[in-house]
N, C-alpha and C positions, 0 to 999 in steps of 0.2 A: 408414549407419549406424555411428557408431563403437562401440565394442564395451569399451574401454579403462576397463579399473576406476581406479578414483578412490583415488588416491594420497592412505591418509591420515594427519594434519595428526597430527606427535611432537612432542605439550607443548605451552606457552603460546609457545610461543617460536621454536616451526619448524617447516618444513614437509620431508617431505623429495618432492623430484620428479626420479624420476627417467625421464625424457622422451628422448621415438623419432623426434623431429625434428631441425633438424642449431641446433637452438638449442644440444640438449645441457646442457640443465636437470639440474645429479646434487644439486646440494642449494640451498634458499630456504630462509633460516631465515631468519629476525626477527630483528629489535634493539629494536620497540619504539617507536624513534627517529627524529627525521626526521636530514635533512644539516643544521640547523643548532641539533638540538641542544632541540630541541621535545619533547612530548609524542605520539606517534602513536597512531592505534589500534589495535587488534591491528590489522581487517584492512585496513585502510590499508595497515597494516606491509608485512602482507604483499603485498599487489599491489606495492609501491614494487618488494619486493627481487624478485618474477619479473619484477618492469618491469626495474630496473639486470639482469637477465639474460635481459635480453631473448626472455622466452617466452613460449614458441605453449599456448595450452591454457582447463582453464574451469578457478574456483575457484571451488569448492563455499562459499556459506559458510548459518549456518542459514534464512537471511531471505532466498537470493539464489541465484543466480547469473553469474560477474564473464567474461566471451570474455574475451583476448585472444592477437593475434598479434604477434607479436617488439616482444614487450616495451607494445605499448599496447591501453588499453579497445577491444576495437572494439562491444562487443555488452553487454547486462545485463536478465537477464528477474529477478522476482522474484512470486509472486507475491500480493503484497500489492498487485501493481496492474496496468492494464491494461498486454499489450502490442502491441505495430504490427496485426499483424494487427486488435484490437477498436478499437483506435481508430481507423482506417479502414473501418471496418464501424458501427460510429460512428458517424461522419460522412456514412456512405452512399457512400462510393467503392465497396465492395465488400460483395457478398451473404456471409453464413456462410456459404453451396454454394459458395461457387465460393471461397474463401478459405481452406475445408477438403481443396478440389477437387488444391488446385495446393500445395499441405502434402502432400499420399499421394504425388503424382505428383513433387514437384525440392524434396523439403527433405528429400535422400539426395546434391540436386549442391549443395546451400549455395548455390542462385543466382536464391532468390527474390526478389531481389528486382531485378537485373536483369529479373525479365519482367516487375516489374509496371511497370514503366517500360513495355516492349519495349511490351503491352499496353494499356498509355497508362490503365491507373486514377492513376496520380501523375504527376507530371515526374520530372525527375531533380534539382529544387533541394526541391523539397517530399516527397521522398521520401529526399532528405537531414538537409531537416527537421526532420522525424516523425521520425525513427532516433533524432534525438540526442536532441532531447526526453522522446525511450521510455527514452534507453538516461542517462542521470542522474534521470532517474523513480525508474527501477526500480533502480540503485545507486544512489540515497538509500536508502532501505531494505534493499537489500541490505550494506549497510553501516553501518546504521544504529543506534545506543544498544543493547548490548546483545550481537550478534548475532556468534558466533564462528564461524573457516573452518573445517570440517572437513575440507574434503578439493582435491589440486590435483586433476582429470582432462589430462595432460599431450597434446597435440598433439585437443584435442578441436578445433569448429565450429562457427558455425553455422550453422544453418538459412536464416536469409539474405543470407548471403555478402560483400566487407567495400560499403559504403560507409561510414559515416565511422572514424574514429581519435579515440581522446580520452586524454592523455597522464595517466598517475596521478593524479599532484600536483593536477592540475586538477578531476580528478573527484571529488579529495576537500576540497581547494579549495572548491565545488560543496557537495557537504554541509553541509561542515561553516558556506557561507552560508545554506543555507536550514533546520539547526537554527538556527540566531540569529537566523532569520529571525523562527520561529517562537515561540522565546525572547521574542521585543520582545511582536509580537503581545499571546499570553499566555500566560503561562509554565505551566499546566498540564497536561498531555499528555493526561488523563483524557480529554475528546473524540477524541482520534485513532482512536484504538482500540472505546469504546464506543461503545453502542446511544446517541441523539441526538434530540430532542426538541426540537420549537418551543414557548416558554414564552407566547407570545405579549403578551409588556411589551414598548413604545415607552416609548420619553425623548423627552424633549420635547425640538422644536427640531429632531431631529433631522433628516435624512436617509430617505426612503424608502430601504430595499433594491431594488438592479438588479436585471432578471433574474435570469440565472445565483442569486444568495442566492435570490430569491425561490422562484425551482425546487428548490435545496437544500430549503431550510424548509417548501416545498408538499410536501417525502417524505418528512425528517424527522420520522418517528408515536414515534418510541420503541427498534422495531424495530432499522430500520435507523443500520448504523454508518460511518459517513466513506469506506467502503469501497465497502461495494454500494451509497455513492451514488455517486461517479464509477464502477461498470460500470452503476447503468442510467444515468445522464447522459451514459458512454459520453466521461469529462473526466477530465483526467491522477489521482490519485490524491495525490500531494502541493499541486498546484490545490486539488482538494477539503480538504484534511488546512486547509489552511492557512486558506480562505474561512467553514470549518469557526470553526478559533479566530474567525476579525473576527466573527463573529457568536456566537460565548462570550464576544467585549468587551463587546461590545456591547447584550448579554445580553437574544437574544432565541432563541440557537436553552441546552439546556439537555443536564444527563443522567439517567434518570428517576433514584426512586428505586430502590436494590434491595428483590425487594418480600417482605415475611417469612409465610412459610406461615402460614394459620391456628394455635392451636393447639389439639387432641382436644377434643370435647365430653366432662367427664364425669356422664356417665349416671344420675340415683337408686341409689342398690346397691338392690336387688328380693332378697330374703328367698327362701331358691327355696323354701319350703315355701306363698310364694303365688302358686308357678305354674300350670301344671298340673303332674296323674301326668303321667314319663313324658318330661318337659319338660325341657333340658341349661339351664346357668344359662348358660353364655356366648351361646344362645339368650335372656334372655332378656336380657339383656347386649346384644344385635344386633338389641333389639326397645322395646328401650326410647332408643339410640340415636338424636339426633336424623337428619331429612336433613341433606345438606348442601345449602347453601347453591345455585342455578341459578349459572350462568354469568356470567347477566346483570343478576342479583341484587350480587352481588361492589364492592364501590368498585372504583372505580379512581382507580391509582396519580395522582400530582400530581407534578407536573415541580417536579425537584430544584434550584435557582439553583446556577450553581455559585458559590465565593468572588467579592462583589465590587470592582472596581479603585473607582480614581480616576477622577476624569473629569479626558483627558486623561497621564493616567499613560501610556498607547499608544494612537496612535495609528495608525490604518492609511493607508499613502504613497501606497497607485494608487488611485484612483477607482473605485468600480460597474464592472465593464462591462455596455453598455446591451444585449447585445446575447445573441438567446440560441444555446444552445450545438448546439436541433434544428437550427440550417440546415446544409446542409455546405459549404459555401462558408466561411461565421463561422468555422464550429468549425475547419476549418482553416487559415482565418487565423492565429483567436488560436495554434492549435496552434505553427502560425510563428510570432511573437514569439513566445509562453515559449521557443521554443530560441533565439532570434533576443540575449532578451535572458539565459538560461545560458550563453553566449560568453563575455561581455563582461568 
């Protein structure tokens, strides 16, 4: 286990990163611009500068971690999305206990990926496809809007071991593409992180949602966020956010209104002389205060639709997936397809 302390970020335009390996990153200063002069996100600029220095280590941000090896991004993690292990567990390729035993025994050797192939859990091609899908998914959230890098940990390695390597500028381009796609589908990002609820509304002449979207609608109960739905269904977090935005654009999903606590009741004033002798006034107030309503008797908040858009203003380019994510082979094939599309 690497115990090297993370190097703190110094200011908004630079990171001090004294490397312990042969890459010898003395200073990874960030200028905030791309080579063609266009504005770069701060985190993406930090990754690009580390790539130019061929750095090896982990760049920590407020929303995730990017692992680099000689300047290329090889892994990514974020608490906002499922990792490779959770995806494999979700599609039935490995049990939670077996995955935990694998981590406990071999994580420090940084060769979990090779062991997954050797034990027949996945093939080499499946591992590469699932790994790059998880990398792009976590990379999107790690380089998300408003996120800032918090430190660089030189020499840090990921427990999976070498599987894929993605150029930082390709990762940044994919992050931008995903942001623009979400913006085109539904330009209100409230549904990305807020609990969502189905509205029960249907548009005249609209095709019924496919199996994957029906599963999201069935579990959108006003308490679960898209991240919760992704973990529950064992799906890509970004793909779930995208489907939720499409459902919101179709008027099938909304964010529930905030519940305003009821105003305290004002009991009628009781004169102290009217109380039995020896009874305090506050006791009289307590006796005259009505009992709170039973939880079952309280009115339930109604779903509040998000801003309505004109028909045709945002049209989904991809057809509904008609296959259920609960079938292990189907779920894995869909993730492979997503990974291949991300490489185009």
